[in-house]
C-alpha positions in Angstrom: -40.5 -1.6 -43.1 -38.0 -4.4 -42.8 -37.8 -6.1 -39.4 -34.5 -6.8 -37.7 -33.8 -10.4 -36.8 -30.6 -9.9 -34.8 -30.4 -7.2 -32.2 -27.0 -6.3 -30.6 -24.9 -3.3 -29.7 -21.2 -2.8 -30.3 -20.7 -0.1 -27.8 -17.7 2.3 -28.0 -15.7 3.5 -25.0 -17.7 6.0 -23.1 -21.1 5.0 -24.5 -23.8 4.6 -21.8 -27.2 3.9 -23.5 -28.3 2.6 -26.9 -31.9 2.3 -28.0 -33.6 0.0 -30.5 -37.0 1.5 -31.3 -40.3 -0.4 -31.0 -41.5 -1.9 -34.2 -38.1 -2.3 -35.9 -37.5 -5.7 -34.3 -39.3 -8.9 -35.3 -40.8 -11.2 -32.8 -38.5 -14.2 -32.5 -35.4 -12.1 -33.2 -32.1 -13.0 -31.4 -31.1 -10.5 -28.8 -27.4 -10.7 -28.1 -26.2 -9.1 -24.9 -22.4 -8.9 -24.5 -20.3 -9.0 -21.4 -20.5 -5.8 -19.4 -23.9 -5.0 -20.9 -27.5 -5.3 -19.9 -30.7 -5.1 -22.0 -33.9 -3.7 -20.7 -37.3 -4.1 -22.4 -39.5 -1.0 -22.2 -43.1 -0.4 -23.1 -44.9 2.9 -22.8 -42.4 4.2 -20.2 -42.4 1.0 -18.1 -39.6 -1.5 -17.7 -40.8 -5.0 -18.6 -37.7 -7.2 -18.1 -33.9 -7.0 -17.7 -31.7 -9.4 -19.7 -28.0 -10.1 -18.8 -25.1 -11.2 -21.0 -26.0 -14.0 -23.5 -28.2 -14.8 -26.4 -32.0 -14.4 -25.9 -34.9 -15.1 -28.2 -37.6 -12.5 -28.2 -40.8 -14.5 -28.0 -43.5 -15.0 -25.5 -42.2 -18.4 -24.5 -39.0 -17.0 -23.3 -40.4 -13.7 -22.1 -43.8 -14.5 -20.7 -44.6 -10.8 -19.9 -44.8 -10.2 -23.7 -47.8 -12.5 -24.1 -50.3 -9.8 -23.1 -48.7 -7.4 -25.6 -48.8 -9.5 -28.7 -52.2 -9.2 -30.4 -51.7 -9.1 -34.2 -49.9 -11.8 -36.1 -48.0 -10.8 -39.3 -47.5 -14.0 -41.3 -45.6 -15.9 -38.7 -43.8 -12.8 -37.6 -44.9 -9.6 -35.9 -43.1 -6.4 -34.8 -41.6 -6.7 -31.4 -44.0 -4.7 -29.2 -41.4 -3.1 -26.9 -38.3 -1.0 -27.1 -34.9 -2.5 -26.3 -32.4 -0.4 -24.4 -28.8 -1.5 -24.1 -26.8 -0.3 -21.1 -23.0 -0.3 -20.8 -22.1 -1.5 -17.2 -18.3 -1.0 -17.5 -16.7 2.1 -16.0 -17.4 5.2 -18.1 -14.2 7.2 -17.7 -13.1 10.8 -18.2 -16.5 12.5 -18.0 -16.1 16.3 -17.6 -17.8 18.8 -15.3 -17.4 22.5 -15.1 -19.1 25.8 -14.6 -21.1 27.2 -17.6 -20.7 30.7 -16.2 -18.5 32.0 -13.3 -20.1 31.7 -9.9 -19.9 34.6 -7.4 -18.1 33.6 -4.1 -17.3 36.0 -1.3 -13.6 35.8 -0.4 -13.6 35.3 3.4 -10.3 37.0 4.0 -11.0 40.2 2.2 -14.8 40.2 1.9 -14.6 40.8 -1.8 -17.0 38.9 -4.2 -15.0 37.0 -6.8 -16.3 35.3 -10.0 -15.0 31.8 -9.8 -14.8 29.0 -12.4 -14.3 25.3 -11.5 -13.5 22.3 -13.7 -12.7 18.6 -13.3 -13.5 15.1 -14.3 -15.2 12.0 -13.0 -16.0 8.4 -13.9 -19.2 6.3 -13.3 -20.5 2.8 -13.5 -24.1 1.8 -13.9 -25.3 -0.3 -11.0 -29.1 -0.3 -11.4 -30.0 -0.1 -15.1 -33.8 0.3 -14.5 -33.3 3.3 -12.1 -31.0 5.0 -14.6 -33.4 4.4 -17.6 -36.4 5.7 -15.6 -34.5 8.9 -14.9 -32.7 9.2 -18.2 -35.6 8.6 -20.6 -38.3 9.8 -18.3 -37.2 13.0 -16.5 -34.0 14.0 -18.3 -35.0 13.0 -21.8 -31.3 12.1 -22.2 -30.4 9.3 -24.6 -26.6 9.6 -25.0 -23.6 10.1 -22.8 -23.3 13.8 -23.4 -26.9 14.5 -22.4 -26.7 12.3 -19.3 -23.4 14.0 -18.3 -25.0 17.4 -18.7 -27.9 16.4 -16.5 -25.6 15.1 -13.8 -23.5 18.2 -13.9 -26.4 20.7 -13.7 -28.6 18.8 -11.2 -25.9 17.4 -8.8 -22.3 18.3 -9.3 -22.2 22.1 -9.7 -24.7 22.9 -6.9 -22.8 20.6 -4.5 -19.3 21.9 -5.6 -20.3 25.5 -5.4 -21.3 25.1 -1.7 -18.3 22.9 -1.0 -15.7 25.4 -2.4 -17.3 28.2 -0.3 -17.3 26.0 2.8 -13.7 25.1 2.4 -12.6 28.7 2.0 -14.5 29.7 5.2 -13.4 26.7 7.2 -9.8 27.1 6.3 -10.0 30.9 6.3 -8.2 31.2 3.0 -8.4 33.6 0.1 -9.5 32.2 -3.2 -6.0 33.0 -4.5 -4.7 30.1 -2.4 -7.5 27.6 -3.1 -5.2 25.5 -5.5 -3.6 24.0 -2.4 -6.9 22.4 -1.5 -7.9 20.6 -4.8 -7.4 17.1 -3.3 -9.3 17.9 -0.1 -12.2 19.4 -2.1 -12.2 16.4 -4.5 -12.5 13.9 -1.7 -15.2 15.8 0.1 -17.0 16.4 -3.2 -17.1 12.7 -4.0 -18.6 12.0 -0.6 -21.3 14.6 -1.1 -22.2 13.6 -4.6 -22.1 9.8 -4.2 -25.5 9.5 -2.5 -27.3 11.5 -5.2 -25.7 9.5 -8.0 -26.8 6.2 -6.2 -30.4 7.4 -6.3 -30.1 7.4 -10.1 -28.6 3.9 -10.2 -25.1 5.2 -10.8 -21.9 4.5 -8.9 -19.5 7.4 -8.7 -16.1 5.7 -9.2 -13.7 8.7 -9.4 -14.1 12.4 -8.9 -11.3 15.0 -9.3 -11.0 18.8 -9.1 -8.6 19.9 -11.8 -8.9 23.7 -11.7 -10.6 26.5 -9.7 -9.7 29.8 -11.3 -11.0 33.3 -11.9 -10.6 35.9 -14.7 -7.5 38.0 -14.0 -9.0 41.0 -15.8 -12.0 41.2 -13.5 -12.1 44.4 -11.3 -12.8 42.4 -8.1 -9.9 40.1 -8.8 -7.6 43.1 -9.3 -8.7 44.5 -6.0 -8.1 41.2 -4.2 -4.6 40.9 -5.6 -3.7 44.4 -4.6 -5.0 43.8 -1.1 -2.9 40.6 -0.9 0.2 42.5 -2.2 -0.3 45.3 0.3 -0.6 42.8 3.1 2.6 41.0 2.0 4.5 44.4 1.8 3.4 45.4 5.3 4.5 42.0 6.7 7.9 42.3 5.0 8.7 45.9 5.7 7.2 46.3 9.1 7.8 49.8 10.6 9.6 50.7 7.4 6.3 50.3 5.6 4.6 52.9 7.9 7.5 55.3 7.3 7.2 54.8 3.6 3.5 55.5 3.6 4.0 58.6 5.7 6.6 59.9 3.2 4.2 59.2 0.4 1.4 61.1 2.1 3.8 64.1 2.8 4.9 64.1 -0.9 1.3 64.2 -2.1 0.4 67.0 0.3 3.4 69.0 -0.7 2.4 68.7 -4.3 -1.2 70.0 -3.8 -2.2 72.9 -6.0 -3.9 76.2 -5.0 -3.8 78.4 -1.9 -6.1 76.2 0.1 -4.2 73.1 -1.0 -0.9 74.7 -0.2 -2.0 75.7 3.3 -3.4 72.3 3.9 -0.3 70.7 2.5 1.8 72.9 4.8 -0.3 72.0 7.8 -0.1 68.3 7.0 3.6 68.6 6.4 4.2 70.0 9.9 2.0 67.3 11.4 3.6 64.6 9.4 7.1 65.9 10.1 6.4 65.7 13.9 5.0 62.2 13.4 8.1 61.2 11.4 10.4 62.6 14.0 8.7 60.6 16.7 8.8 57.4 14.6 12.4 57.9 13.6 13.3 58.8 17.2 11.6 55.7 18.5 13.4 53.6 15.9 16.8 55.1 16.8 16.0 54.6 20.5 15.2 51.0 19.8 18.5 50.5 18.0 20.4 52.3 20.8 18.7 50.3 23.4 19.5 47.1 21.5 23.2 48.1 21.4 23.2 49.1 25.1 21.9 45.6 25.9 24.7 43.7 24.1 26.4 41.2 26.5 29.2 38.7 26.5 29.5 35.4 28.3 32.2 34.5 30.7 34.5 31.8 29.1 34.8 30.1 32.6 31.3 30.1 34.1 29.2 31.3 31.1 27.6 34.1 33.2 26.3 37.1 31.3 28.4 40.2 31.6 28.2 43.7 30.0 30.0 44.1 26.7 33.7 45.2 27.2 33.9 43.8 30.8 37.5 42.6 31.7 36.5 40.5 34.7 33.5 38.3 35.2 31.0 39.7 37.7 30.0 36.2 38.8 33.3 34.2 39.2 35.8 37.1 39.1 38.0 35.5 36.5 39.5 37.4 33.5 37.0 37.6 30.7 39.7 37.3 27.9 41.4 34.0 28.0 45.0 34.0 26.8 47.5 31.3 26.1 51.0 30.7 24.8 51.7 29.3 21.3 53.6 26.0 21.8 55.7 26.8 18.8 56.6 30.5 18.8 55.6 31.3 22.5 53.4 34.2 21.3 50.6 35.3 23.6 47.2 34.5 22.1 43.9 36.0 23.3 40.5 34.3 22.9 40.1 30.8 21.6 41.4 30.7 18.0 42.3 27.4 16.2 45.6 28.6 14.9 48.4 31.0 16.1 48.1 34.4 14.4 51.9 34.7 14.5 53.2 31.4 13.1 50.0 29.5 12.1 50.5 26.6 14.6 47.4 24.5 15.3 46.8 25.3 19.0 43.5 23.3 19.4 43.5 20.0 21.3 44.6 17.2 19.0 44.3 13.4 19.0 46.9 10.8 18.3 46.4 9.4 14.8 47.4 5.9 16.0 45.8 5.4 19.4 43.4 8.4 19.5 44.8 9.6 22.8 44.1 13.3 23.7 47.3 15.4 23.3 48.2 18.9 24.3 48.8 21.5 21.6 52.3 21.3 20.2 53.0 17.8 21.3 55.5 16.1 19.0 55.2 12.5 20.3 52.2 10.7 21.8 52.8 10.0 25.5 50.7 6.8 25.2 52.2 5.0 22.2 55.1 7.1 21.1 53.7 7.9 17.7 55.3 11.0 16.1 52.8 13.8 15.7 52.8 16.2 12.7 
């Protein structure tokens, strides 16, 4: 087997770990670690040394810890007795998380279990390469970005997010149908919950976002939930009219019942419903009549409330309807209109266009500056 003399890694965007196996590298080889990379030497599951950016010679003089491991010479060269792992320490962007299967959440508004799916993205940066490697190659057996992302999703992200979505719905007392308005809030809280777990693996959670929380429209529970929300909206919009409509619907169904027993029952229900409808409609008419009987008008002089149609104010005794004479045609004008209904003359207070003095309606010349008006 040919031994490698130069060891380096040209990582691509999104790559996290790269491994050179033990025995493929010659002792004395040049190990090149680029910017934003670290190299870790491993032997039988133990981290031996960590090398930062630069050029390193793999020999016992430079790496004293190897001296105990090198036993057999091979003509001046020997296989390097350890594995070399390269770690990308730049931000790893656009990693995806999401549910493999819908999770069952109880809608707190309608107490209906709903199958929910959630998706989003995140980015990470490796802070402690040894901690990551011990977890990745020891517990997870994950040697590439996809495997590491899958482990993070299953062990940390989804358990935390499932609880967080449920907590948000209960805390805000909202139905799952309105959860989209809380994506940012869930994302911020999710990042805070997940950060500590990621740190224990030597990973910094740089960004975390919730992009979608949805549910299958065809699911029976979702259909029930949407109907409940629709009925609630209809009740809110129609008010008493909704009760009357439902009563009419019940009467219609009762009237259409088949068979003697059904007919008798329908007739009985019809009488009862008819009485109930009469009471409801009477109450509604009474409310309307009461509202009309309570209509009032304000006195134009003292603003006191008076019954509709009153000719004189019960508070100041003055005439309720104010009348005036048109300055142009001398017609009697009731109320407070802007223009004379007979000749169209502007009868509201005007201002002089030159000196802005207040003028009486119909004034032809300003009494302050003599400016002609109109």
